[in-house]
CHARMM internal coordinates of N, CA and C (Angstrom, degrees):
IC EDIT
DIST 1 N 1 CA 1.4735
DIST 1 CA 1 C 1.4639
ANGL 1 N 1 CA 1 C 109.71
DIST 1 C 2 N 1.3416
ANGL 1 CA 1 C 2 N 114.96
DIHE 1 N 1 CA 1 C 2 N 136.79
DIST 2 N 2 CA 1.5259
ANGL 1 C 2 N 2 CA 118.81
DIHE 1 CA 1 C 2 N 2 CA 177.14
DIST 2 CA 2 C 1.5608
ANGL 2 N 2 CA 2 C 110.21
DIHE 1 C 2 N 2 CA 2 C -106.10
DIST 2 C 3 N 1.2861
ANGL 2 CA 2 C 3 N 123.87
DIHE 2 N 2 CA 2 C 3 N 131.04
DIST 3 N 3 CA 1.3482
ANGL 2 C 3 N 3 CA 129.14
DIHE 2 CA 2 C 3 N 3 CA -175.02
DIST 3 CA 3 C 1.5614
ANGL 3 N 3 CA 3 C 103.93
DIHE 2 C 3 N 3 CA 3 C -60.21
DIST 3 C 4 N 1.3765
ANGL 3 CA 3 C 4 N 116.25
DIHE 3 N 3 CA 3 C 4 N 130.13
DIST 4 N 4 CA 1.4889
ANGL 3 C 4 N 4 CA 120.01
DIHE 3 CA 3 C 4 N 4 CA -177.07
DIST 4 CA 4 C 1.5468
ANGL 4 N 4 CA 4 C 107.67
DIHE 3 C 4 N 4 CA 4 C -160.18
DIST 4 C 5 N 1.3756
ANGL 4 CA 4 C 5 N 109.56
DIHE 4 N 4 CA 4 C 5 N 167.83
DIST 5 N 5 CA 1.4855
ANGL 4 C 5 N 5 CA 116.16
DIHE 4 CA 4 C 5 N 5 CA 173.38
DIST 5 CA 5 C 1.4482
ANGL 5 N 5 CA 5 C 108.08
DIHE 4 C 5 N 5 CA 5 C -134.71
DIST 5 C 6 N 1.3262
ANGL 5 CA 5 C 6 N 115.38
DIHE 5 N 5 CA 5 C 6 N 106.23
DIST 6 N 6 CA 1.4889
ANGL 5 C 6 N 6 CA 129.90
DIHE 5 CA 5 C 6 N 6 CA -175.35
DIST 6 CA 6 C 1.4490
ANGL 6 N 6 CA 6 C 109.14
DIHE 5 C 6 N 6 CA 6 C 60.10
DIST 6 C 7 N 1.4730
ANGL 6 CA 6 C 7 N 117.77
DIHE 6 N 6 CA 6 C 7 N 35.01
DIST 7 N 7 CA 1.4125
ANGL 6 C 7 N 7 CA 122.74
DIHE 6 CA 6 C 7 N 7 CA 176.31
DIST 7 CA 7 C 1.5959
ANGL 7 N 7 CA 7 C 110.04
DIHE 6 C 7 N 7 CA 7 C 92.90
DIST 7 C 8 N 1.2190
ANGL 7 CA 7 C 8 N 117.44
DIHE 7 N 7 CA 7 C 8 N -5.49
DIST 8 N 8 CA 1.4866
ANGL 7 C 8 N 8 CA 120.42
DIHE 7 CA 7 C 8 N 8 CA -179.06
DIST 8 CA 8 C 1.4312
ANGL 8 N 8 CA 8 C 107.73
DIHE 7 C 8 N 8 CA 8 C -92.91
DIST 8 C 9 N 1.3663
ANGL 8 CA 8 C 9 N 120.99
DIHE 8 N 8 CA 8 C 9 N 117.09
DIST 9 N 9 CA 1.4083
ANGL 8 C 9 N 9 CA 128.40
DIHE 8 CA 8 C 9 N 9 CA -174.30
DIST 9 CA 9 C 1.6626
ANGL 9 N 9 CA 9 C 105.21
DIHE 8 C 9 N 9 CA 9 C -93.13
DIST 9 C 10 N 1.3131
ANGL 9 CA 9 C 10 N 111.82
DIHE 9 N 9 CA 9 C 10 N -50.99
DIST 10 N 10 CA 1.4538
ANGL 9 C 10 N 10 CA 120.27
DIHE 9 CA 9 C 10 N 10 CA 173.03
DIST 10 CA 10 C 1.5036
ANGL 10 N 10 CA 10 C 110.45
DIHE 9 C 10 N 10 CA 10 C -160.45
DIST 10 C 11 N 1.1778
ANGL 10 CA 10 C 11 N 128.31
DIHE 10 N 10 CA 10 C 11 N 162.73
DIST 11 N 11 CA 1.4544
ANGL 10 C 11 N 11 CA 126.95
DIHE 10 CA 10 C 11 N 11 CA 179.05
DIST 11 CA 11 C 1.5196
ANGL 11 N 11 CA 11 C 117.05
DIHE 10 C 11 N 11 CA 11 C -42.40
DIST 11 C 12 N 1.3753
ANGL 11 CA 11 C 12 N 120.79
DIHE 11 N 11 CA 11 C 12 N 105.16
DIST 12 N 12 CA 1.4465
ANGL 11 C 12 N 12 CA 121.81
DIHE 11 CA 11 C 12 N 12 CA 178.77
DIST 12 CA 12 C 1.5753
ANGL 12 N 12 CA 12 C 110.84
DIHE 11 C 12 N 12 CA 12 C 91.88
DIST 12 C 13 N 1.3270
ANGL 12 CA 12 C 13 N 114.80
DIHE 12 N 12 CA 12 C 13 N 8.47
DIST 13 N 13 CA 1.4328
ANGL 12 C 13 N 13 CA 121.37
DIHE 12 CA 12 C 13 N 13 CA 175.34
DIST 13 CA 13 C 1.4513
ANGL 13 N 13 CA 13 C 113.49
DIHE 12 C 13 N 13 CA 13 C -131.59
DIST 13 C 14 N 1.3134
ANGL 13 CA 13 C 14 N 124.87
DIHE 13 N 13 CA 13 C 14 N 115.63
DIST 14 N 14 CA 1.4903
ANGL 13 C 14 N 14 CA 129.28
DIHE 13 CA 13 C 14 N 14 CA -173.68
DIST 14 CA 14 C 1.4249
ANGL 14 N 14 CA 14 C 113.19
DIHE 13 C 14 N 14 CA 14 C -128.16
DIST 14 C 15 N 1.3067
ANGL 14 CA 14 C 15 N 119.49
DIHE 14 N 14 CA 14 C 15 N 166.16
DIST 15 N 15 CA 1.4957
ANGL 14 C 15 N 15 CA 124.90
DIHE 14 CA 14 C 15 N 15 CA 174.32
DIST 15 CA 15 C 1.4376
ANGL 15 N 15 CA 15 C 112.23
DIHE 14 C 15 N 15 CA 15 C -150.70
DIST 15 C 16 N 1.3751
ANGL 15 CA 15 C 16 N 120.71
DIHE 15 N 15 CA 15 C 16 N 159.23
DIST 16 N 16 CA 1.2964
ANGL 15 C 16 N 16 CA 124.74
DIHE 15 CA 15 C 16 N 16 CA -177.70
DIST 16 CA 16 C 1.6124
ANGL 16 N 16 CA 16 C 110.49
DIHE 15 C 16 N 16 CA 16 C -150.63
DIST 16 C 17 N 1.2733
ANGL 16 CA 16 C 17 N 121.48
DIHE 16 N 16 CA 16 C 17 N 172.05
DIST 17 N 17 CA 1.3891
ANGL 16 C 17 N 17 CA 125.39
DIHE 16 CA 16 C 17 N 17 CA 174.32
DIST 17 CA 17 C 1.6801
ANGL 17 N 17 CA 17 C 108.06
DIHE 16 C 17 N 17 CA 17 C 65.87
DIST 17 C 18 N 1.2447
ANGL 17 CA 17 C 18 N 113.28
DIHE 17 N 17 CA 17 C 18 N -140.94
DIST 18 N 18 CA 1.4339
ANGL 17 C 18 N 18 CA 119.30
DIHE 17 CA 17 C 18 N 18 CA -174.53
DIST 18 CA 18 C 1.4933
ANGL 18 N 18 CA 18 C 111.04
DIHE 17 C 18 N 18 CA 18 C -63.23
DIST 18 C 19 N 1.2908
ANGL 18 CA 18 C 19 N 118.96
DIHE 18 N 18 CA 18 C 19 N -33.71
DIST 19 N 19 CA 1.4544
ANGL 18 C 19 N 19 CA 116.94
DIHE 18 CA 18 C 19 N 19 CA 173.73
DIST 19 CA 19 C 1.5162
ANGL 19 N 19 CA 19 C 119.08
DIHE 18 C 19 N 19 CA 19 C -62.37
DIST 19 C 20 N 1.4176
ANGL 19 CA 19 C 20 N 109.64
DIHE 19 N 19 CA 19 C 20 N -28.21
DIST 20 N 20 CA 1.4960
ANGL 19 C 20 N 20 CA 122.01
DIHE 19 CA 19 C 20 N 20 CA -179.67
DIST 20 CA 20 C 1.6173
ANGL 20 N 20 CA 20 C 107.37
DIHE 19 C 20 N 20 CA 20 C -76.65
DIST 20 C 21 N 1.2901
ANGL 20 CA 20 C 21 N 118.99
DIHE 20 N 20 CA 20 C 21 N -53.83
DIST 21 N 21 CA 1.3409
ANGL 20 C 21 N 21 CA 124.41
DIHE 20 CA 20 C 21 N 21 CA -170.69
DIST 21 CA 21 C 1.5215
ANGL 21 N 21 CA 21 C 123.42
DIHE 20 C 21 N 21 CA 21 C -121.65
DIST 21 C 22 N 1.3337
ANGL 21 CA 21 C 22 N 111.64
DIHE 21 N 21 CA 21 C 22 N 6.50
DIST 22 N 22 CA 1.4479
ANGL 21 C 22 N 22 CA 115.13
DIHE 21 CA 21 C 22 N 22 CA 178.12
DIST 22 CA 22 C 1.4345
ANGL 22 N 22 CA 22 C 111.63
DIHE 21 C 22 N 22 CA 22 C 102.44
DIST 22 C 23 N 1.4188
ANGL 22 CA 22 C 23 N 123.20
DIHE 22 N 22 CA 22 C 23 N 165.00
DIST 23 N 23 CA 1.3653
ANGL 22 C 23 N 23 CA 124.65
DIHE 22 CA 22 C 23 N 23 CA -178.35
DIST 23 CA 23 C 1.5356
ANGL 23 N 23 CA 23 C 115.19
DIHE 22 C 23 N 23 CA 23 C -80.05
DIST 23 C 24 N 1.3336
ANGL 23 CA 23 C 24 N 112.45
DIHE 23 N 23 CA 23 C 24 N 84.12
DIST 24 N 24 CA 1.5066
ANGL 23 C 24 N 24 CA 119.30
DIHE 23 CA 23 C 24 N 24 CA 178.02
DIST 24 CA 24 C 1.4982
ANGL 24 N 24 CA 24 C 108.48
DIHE 23 C 24 N 24 CA 24 C -149.97
DIST 24 C 25 N 1.2979
ANGL 24 CA 24 C 25 N 115.13
DIHE 24 N 24 CA 24 C 25 N 149.08
DIST 25 N 25 CA 1.5540
ANGL 24 C 25 N 25 CA 114.92
DIHE 24 CA 24 C 25 N 25 CA 172.44
DIST 25 CA 25 C 1.4937
ANGL 25 N 25 CA 25 C 109.87
DIHE 24 C 25 N 25 CA 25 C 101.10
DIST 25 C 26 N 1.2689
ANGL 25 CA 25 C 26 N 109.33
DIHE 25 N 25 CA 25 C 26 N 177.24
DIST 26 N 26 CA 1.3903
ANGL 25 C 26 N 26 CA 119.59
DIHE 25 CA 25 C 26 N 26 CA 176.21
DIST 26 CA 26 C 1.6073
ANGL 26 N 26 CA 26 C 115.01
DIHE 25 C 26 N 26 CA 26 C -129.47
DIST 26 C 27 N 1.2382
ANGL 26 CA 26 C 27 N 120.43
DIHE 26 N 26 CA 26 C 27 N -166.29
DIST 27 N 27 CA 1.4921
ANGL 26 C 27 N 27 CA 120.60
DIHE 26 CA 26 C 27 N 27 CA -176.48
DIST 27 CA 27 C 1.6550
ANGL 27 N 27 CA 27 C 108.13
DIHE 26 C 27 N 27 CA 27 C -55.56
DIST 27 C 28 N 1.2942
ANGL 27 CA 27 C 28 N 114.40
DIHE 27 N 27 CA 27 C 28 N -44.95
DIST 28 N 28 CA 1.4332
ANGL 27 C 28 N 28 CA 121.31
DIHE 27 CA 27 C 28 N 28 CA -177.43
DIST 28 CA 28 C 1.4850
ANGL 28 N 28 CA 28 C 114.60
DIHE 27 C 28 N 28 CA 28 C -60.20
DIST 28 C 29 N 1.4071
ANGL 28 CA 28 C 29 N 113.10
DIHE 28 N 28 CA 28 C 29 N -28.62
DIST 29 N 29 CA 1.4684
ANGL 28 C 29 N 29 CA 120.16
DIHE 28 CA 28 C 29 N 29 CA -176.46
DIST 29 CA 29 C 1.5686
ANGL 29 N 29 CA 29 C 105.83
DIHE 28 C 29 N 29 CA 29 C -84.97
DIST 29 C 30 N 1.3550
ANGL 29 CA 29 C 30 N 117.76
DIHE 29 N 29 CA 29 C 30 N -25.87
DIST 30 N 30 CA 1.4286
ANGL 29 C 30 N 30 CA 119.99
DIHE 29 CA 29 C 30 N 30 CA 178.72
DIST 30 CA 30 C 1.5134
ANGL 30 N 30 CA 30 C 113.86
DIHE 29 C 30 N 30 CA 30 C -74.62
DIST 30 C 31 N 1.3319
ANGL 30 CA 30 C 31 N 121.71
DIHE 30 N 30 CA 30 C 31 N -26.68
DIST 31 N 31 CA 1.3700
ANGL 30 C 31 N 31 CA 124.06
DIHE 30 CA 30 C 31 N 31 CA -170.54
DIST 31 CA 31 C 1.5973
ANGL 31 N 31 CA 31 C 110.76
DIHE 30 C 31 N 31 CA 31 C -63.55
DIST 31 C 32 N 1.3260
ANGL 31 CA 31 C 32 N 118.83
DIHE 31 N 31 CA 31 C 32 N -45.86
DIST 32 N 32 CA 1.4660
ANGL 31 C 32 N 32 CA 118.45
DIHE 31 CA 31 C 32 N 32 CA 176.20
DIST 32 CA 32 C 1.5438
ANGL 32 N 32 CA 32 C 112.94
DIHE 31 C 32 N 32 CA 32 C -60.23
DIST 32 C 33 N 1.3261
ANGL 32 CA 32 C 33 N 112.72
DIHE 32 N 32 CA 32 C 33 N -39.30
DIST 33 N 33 CA 1.4325
ANGL 32 C 33 N 33 CA 118.61
DIHE 32 CA 32 C 33 N 33 CA 178.38
DIST 33 CA 33 C 1.5164
ANGL 33 N 33 CA 33 C 109.38
DIHE 32 C 33 N 33 CA 33 C -57.72
DIST 33 C 34 N 1.3651
ANGL 33 CA 33 C 34 N 115.53
DIHE 33 N 33 CA 33 C 34 N -50.35
DIST 34 N 34 CA 1.3248
ANGL 33 C 34 N 34 CA 119.81
DIHE 33 CA 33 C 34 N 34 CA -179.70
DIST 34 CA 34 C 1.5022
ANGL 34 N 34 CA 34 C 114.27
DIHE 33 C 34 N 34 CA 34 C -59.46
DIST 34 C 35 N 1.2641
ANGL 34 CA 34 C 35 N 114.13
DIHE 34 N 34 CA 34 C 35 N -39.48
DIST 35 N 35 CA 1.5012
ANGL 34 C 35 N 35 CA 118.58
DIHE 34 CA 34 C 35 N 35 CA -176.28
DIST 35 CA 35 C 1.5172
ANGL 35 N 35 CA 35 C 107.09
DIHE 34 C 35 N 35 CA 35 C -68.33
DIST 35 C 36 N 1.2853
ANGL 35 CA 35 C 36 N 117.82
DIHE 35 N 35 CA 35 C 36 N -37.66
DIST 36 N 36 CA 1.5266
ANGL 35 C 36 N 36 CA 120.69
DIHE 35 CA 35 C 36 N 36 CA 177.86
DIST 36 CA 36 C 1.4373
ANGL 36 N 36 CA 36 C 108.97
DIHE 35 C 36 N 36 CA 36 C -60.86
DIST 36 C 37 N 1.3706
ANGL 36 CA 36 C 37 N 116.00
DIHE 36 N 36 CA 36 C 37 N -51.19
DIST 37 N 37 CA 1.5750
ANGL 36 C 37 N 37 CA 122.63
DIHE 36 CA 36 C 37 N 37 CA -178.92
DIST 37 CA 37 C 1.5104
ANGL 37 N 37 CA 37 C 106.03
DIHE 36 C 37 N 37 CA 37 C -57.26
DIST 37 C 38 N 1.2886
ANGL 37 CA 37 C 38 N 122.57
DIHE 37 N 37 CA 37 C 38 N -46.62
DIST 38 N 38 CA 1.4718
ANGL 37 C 38 N 38 CA 122.75
DIHE 37 CA 37 C 38 N 38 CA -173.62
DIST 38 CA 38 C 1.4791
ANGL 38 N 38 CA 38 C 109.28
DIHE 37 C 38 N 38 CA 38 C -64.67
DIST 38 C 39 N 1.3361
ANGL 38 CA 38 C 39 N 118.78
DIHE 38 N 38 CA 38 C 39 N -38.27
DIST 39 N 39 CA 1.4693
ANGL 38 C 39 N 39 CA 124.37
DIHE 38 CA 38 C 39 N 39 CA 175.55
DIST 39 CA 39 C 1.4741
ANGL 39 N 39 CA 39 C 111.25
DIHE 38 C 39 N 39 CA 39 C -62.25
DIST 39 C 40 N 1.2947
ANGL 39 CA 39 C 40 N 121.54
DIHE 39 N 39 CA 39 C 40 N -39.53
DIST 40 N 40 CA 1.5518
ANGL 39 C 40 N 40 CA 120.96
DIHE 39 CA 39 C 40 N 40 CA -180.00
DIST 40 CA 40 C 1.4945
ANGL 40 N 40 CA 40 C 106.33
DIHE 39 C 40 N 40 CA 40 C -72.64
DIST 40 C 41 N 1.3308
ANGL 40 CA 40 C 41 N 119.73
DIHE 40 N 40 CA 40 C 41 N -37.86
DIST 41 N 41 CA 1.5281
ANGL 40 C 41 N 41 CA 120.53
DIHE 40 CA 40 C 41 N 41 CA 177.38
DIST 41 CA 41 C 1.4239
ANGL 41 N 41 CA 41 C 111.44
DIHE 40 C 41 N 41 CA 41 C -61.86
DIST 41 C 42 N 1.3674
ANGL 41 CA 41 C 42 N 121.11
DIHE 41 N 41 CA 41 C 42 N -46.72
DIST 42 N 42 CA 1.4212
ANGL 41 C 42 N 42 CA 122.58
DIHE 41 CA 41 C 42 N 42 CA -178.50
DIST 42 CA 42 C 1.6163
ANGL 42 N 42 CA 42 C 113.10
DIHE 41 C 42 N 42 CA 42 C -70.27
DIST 42 C 43 N 1.3398
ANGL 42 CA 42 C 43 N 113.62
DIHE 42 N 42 CA 42 C 43 N -26.95
DIST 43 N 43 CA 1.5236
ANGL 42 C 43 N 43 CA 115.72
DIHE 42 CA 42 C 43 N 43 CA 173.96
DIST 43 CA 43 C 1.5139
ANGL 43 N 43 CA 43 C 109.07
DIHE 42 C 43 N 43 CA 43 C -72.30
DIST 43 C 44 N 1.3582
ANGL 43 CA 43 C 44 N 117.26
DIHE 43 N 43 CA 43 C 44 N -37.86
DIST 44 N 44 CA 1.4647
ANGL 43 C 44 N 44 CA 119.62
DIHE 43 CA 43 C 44 N 44 CA 177.96
DIST 44 CA 44 C 1.5215
ANGL 44 N 44 CA 44 C 109.80
DIHE 43 C 44 N 44 CA 44 C -69.94
DIST 44 C 45 N 1.3320
ANGL 44 CA 44 C 45 N 119.25
DIHE 44 N 44 CA 44 C 45 N -30.77
DIST 45 N 45 CA 1.5333
ANGL 44 C 45 N 45 CA 123.80
DIHE 44 CA 44 C 45 N 45 CA 176.01
DIST 45 CA 45 C 1.5595
ANGL 45 N 45 CA 45 C 106.66
DIHE 44 C 45 N 45 CA 45 C -61.68
DIST 45 C 46 N 1.4042
ANGL 45 CA 45 C 46 N 113.07
DIHE 45 N 45 CA 45 C 46 N -56.60
DIST 46 N 46 CA 1.3649
ANGL 45 C 46 N 46 CA 120.08
DIHE 45 CA 45 C 46 N 46 CA -168.88
DIST 46 CA 46 C 1.6228
ANGL 46 N 46 CA 46 C 109.66
DIHE 45 C 46 N 46 CA 46 C -65.43
DIST 46 C 47 N 1.3032
ANGL 46 CA 46 C 47 N 111.06
DIHE 46 N 46 CA 46 C 47 N -28.77
DIST 47 N 47 CA 1.6076
ANGL 46 C 47 N 47 CA 108.95
DIHE 46 CA 46 C 47 N 47 CA -178.13
DIST 47 CA 47 C 1.4647
ANGL 47 N 47 CA 47 C 108.51
DIHE 46 C 47 N 47 CA 47 C -92.52
DIST 47 C 48 N 1.3183
ANGL 47 CA 47 C 48 N 121.86
DIHE 47 N 47 CA 47 C 48 N 4.34
DIST 48 N 48 CA 1.4861
ANGL 47 C 48 N 48 CA 118.24
DIHE 47 CA 47 C 48 N 48 CA -179.20
DIST 48 CA 48 C 1.4616
ANGL 48 N 48 CA 48 C 119.11
DIHE 47 C 48 N 48 CA 48 C 79.67
DIST 48 C 49 N 1.3888
ANGL 48 CA 48 C 49 N 111.16
DIHE 48 N 48 CA 48 C 49 N 9.26
DIST 49 N 49 CA 1.5482
ANGL 48 C 49 N 49 CA 114.10
DIHE 48 CA 48 C 49 N 49 CA -178.92
DIST 49 CA 49 C 1.5738
ANGL 49 N 49 CA 49 C 119.47
DIHE 48 C 49 N 49 CA 49 C -79.15
DIST 49 C 50 N 1.3770
ANGL 49 CA 49 C 50 N 111.34
DIHE 49 N 49 CA 49 C 50 N -8.46
DIST 50 N 50 CA 1.4547
ANGL 49 C 50 N 50 CA 114.59
DIHE 49 CA 49 C 50 N 50 CA -179.79
DIST 50 CA 50 C 1.4925
ANGL 50 N 50 CA 50 C 111.55
DIHE 49 C 50 N 50 CA 50 C -71.43
DIST 50 C 51 N 1.3253
ANGL 50 CA 50 C 51 N 126.85
DIHE 50 N 50 CA 50 C 51 N 142.76
DIST 51 N 51 CA 1.3510
ANGL 50 C 51 N 51 CA 128.95
DIHE 50 CA 50 C 51 N 51 CA 173.63
DIST 51 CA 51 C 1.5759
ANGL 51 N 51 CA 51 C 113.73
DIHE 50 C 51 N 51 CA 51 C -75.36
DIST 51 C 52 N 1.1837
ANGL 51 CA 51 C 52 N 114.33
DIHE 51 N 51 CA 51 C 52 N 161.72
DIST 52 N 52 CA 1.6084
ANGL 51 C 52 N 52 CA 114.99
DIHE 51 CA 51 C 52 N 52 CA -179.83
DIST 52 CA 52 C 1.4898
ANGL 52 N 52 CA 52 C 105.95
DIHE 51 C 52 N 52 CA 52 C -68.57
DIST 52 C 53 N 1.3112
ANGL 52 CA 52 C 53 N 113.61
DIHE 52 N 52 CA 52 C 53 N 150.11
DIST 53 N 53 CA 1.4984
ANGL 52 C 53 N 53 CA 114.50
DIHE 52 CA 52 C 53 N 53 CA -174.28
DIST 53 CA 53 C 1.5026
ANGL 53 N 53 CA 53 C 110.19
DIHE 52 C 53 N 53 CA 53 C -68.47
DIST 53 C 54 N 1.2850
ANGL 53 CA 53 C 54 N 122.31
DIHE 53 N 53 CA 53 C 54 N -27.93
DIST 54 N 54 CA 1.5080
ANGL 53 C 54 N 54 CA 123.85
DIHE 53 CA 53 C 54 N 54 CA 171.00
DIST 54 CA 54 C 1.4386
ANGL 54 N 54 CA 54 C 110.00
DIHE 53 C 54 N 54 CA 54 C -61.82
DIST 54 C 55 N 1.3606
ANGL 54 CA 54 C 55 N 123.19
DIHE 54 N 54 CA 54 C 55 N -37.94
DIST 55 N 55 CA 1.3397
ANGL 54 C 55 N 55 CA 128.51
DIHE 54 CA 54 C 55 N 55 CA -175.63
DIST 55 CA 55 C 1.5230
ANGL 55 N 55 CA 55 C 107.57
DIHE 54 C 55 N 55 CA 55 C -62.85
DIST 55 C 56 N 1.3714
ANGL 55 CA 55 C 56 N 115.35
DIHE 55 N 55 CA 55 C 56 N -49.84
DIST 56 N 56 CA 1.4163
ANGL 55 C 56 N 56 CA 125.19
DIHE 55 CA 55 C 56 N 56 CA -178.84
DIST 56 CA 56 C 1.5699
ANGL 56 N 56 CA 56 C 113.43
DIHE 55 C 56 N 56 CA 56 C -63.17
DIST 56 C 57 N 1.2980
ANGL 56 CA 56 C 57 N 112.87
DIHE 56 N 56 CA 56 C 57 N -43.03
DIST 57 N 57 CA 1.5047
ANGL 56 C 57 N 57 CA 118.13
DIHE 56 CA 56 C 57 N 57 CA 179.10
DIST 57 CA 57 C 1.5386
ANGL 57 N 57 CA 57 C 111.13
DIHE 56 C 57 N 57 CA 57 C -60.40
DIST 57 C 58 N 1.3521
ANGL 57 CA 57 C 58 N 113.88
DIHE 57 N 57 CA 57 C 58 N -41.98
DIST 58 N 58 CA 1.5345
ANGL 57 C 58 N 58 CA 120.67
DIHE 57 CA 57 C 58 N 58 CA 177.46
DIST 58 CA 58 C 1.4718
ANGL 58 N 58 CA 58 C 107.68
DIHE 57 C 58 N 58 CA 58 C -62.33
DIST 58 C 59 N 1.3502
ANGL 58 CA 58 C 59 N 123.64
DIHE 58 N 58 CA 58 C 59 N -36.37
DIST 59 N 59 CA 1.4377
ANGL 58 C 59 N 59 CA 121.94
DIHE 58 CA 58 C 59 N 59 CA -165.51
DIST 59 CA 59 C 1.6363
ANGL 59 N 59 CA 59 C 104.15
DIHE 58 C 59 N 59 CA 59 C -89.54
DIST 59 C 60 N 1.2498
ANGL 59 CA 59 C 60 N 121.36
DIHE 59 N 59 CA 59 C 60 N -10.82
DIST 60 N 60 CA 1.4746
ANGL 59 C 60 N 60 CA 120.73
DIHE 59 CA 59 C 60 N 60 CA -170.19
DIST 60 CA 60 C 1.4780
ANGL 60 N 60 CA 60 C 114.49
DIHE 59 C 60 N 60 CA 60 C -58.40
DIST 60 C 61 N 1.3885
ANGL 60 CA 60 C 61 N 117.56
DIHE 60 N 60 CA 60 C 61 N -42.62
DIST 61 N 61 CA 1.5708
ANGL 60 C 61 N 61 CA 109.85
DIHE 60 CA 60 C 61 N 61 CA 173.71
DIST 61 CA 61 C 1.4606
ANGL 61 N 61 CA 61 C 121.25
DIHE 60 C 61 N 61 CA 61 C -60.22
DIST 61 C 62 N 1.3298
ANGL 61 CA 61 C 62 N 118.08
DIHE 61 N 61 CA 61 C 62 N -33.98
DIST 62 N 62 CA 1.4962
ANGL 61 C 62 N 62 CA 125.13
DIHE 61 CA 61 C 62 N 62 CA 174.06
DIST 62 CA 62 C 1.5205
ANGL 62 N 62 CA 62 C 110.99
DIHE 61 C 62 N 62 CA 62 C -67.89
DIST 62 C 63 N 1.3545
ANGL 62 CA 62 C 63 N 116.03
DIHE 62 N 62 CA 62 C 63 N -38.75
DIST 63 N 63 CA 1.5421
ANGL 62 C 63 N 63 CA 114.87
DIHE 62 CA 62 C 63 N 63 CA -179.22
DIST 63 CA 63 C 1.5200
ANGL 63 N 63 CA 63 C 104.77
DIHE 62 C 63 N 63 CA 63 C -71.48
DIST 63 C 64 N 1.3160
ANGL 63 CA 63 C 64 N 123.70
DIHE 63 N 63 CA 63 C 64 N -33.27
DIST 64 N 64 CA 1.5159
ANGL 63 C 64 N 64 CA 120.41
DIHE 63 CA 63 C 64 N 64 CA 178.72
DIST 64 CA 64 C 1.4184
ANGL 64 N 64 CA 64 C 114.13
DIHE 63 C 64 N 64 CA 64 C -65.14
DIST 64 C 65 N 1.2627
ANGL 64 CA 64 C 65 N 115.09
DIHE 64 N 64 CA 64 C 65 N -29.20
DIST 65 N 65 CA 1.4958
ANGL 64 C 65 N 65 CA 121.36
DIHE 64 CA 64 C 65 N 65 CA 178.77
DIST 65 CA 65 C 1.4053
ANGL 65 N 65 CA 65 C 119.07
DIHE 64 C 65 N 65 CA 65 C -70.75
DIST 65 C 66 N 1.2829
ANGL 65 CA 65 C 66 N 121.56
DIHE 65 N 65 CA 65 C 66 N -12.82
DIST 66 N 66 CA 1.4686
ANGL 65 C 66 N 66 CA 133.60
DIHE 65 CA 65 C 66 N 66 CA -176.24
DIST 66 CA 66 C 1.4243
ANGL 66 N 66 CA 66 C 107.25
DIHE 65 C 66 N 66 CA 66 C -67.94
END
COOR INIT
IC SEED 1 N 1 CA 1 C
IC BUILD
């Protein structure tokens, strides 16, 4: 499980399903989680909170090392 708030791990980084809530449930259980995560992503996009794509790509190796 990845620490998150409504699927938001940090600006520009999101999770859903088992990564979001732990290993339980089936596809039907994951759908509401995914919708909540997408809502957080859209909210961040509308507010301008998402980092530039280039910034995220540059940070990817360090994010994967965590």
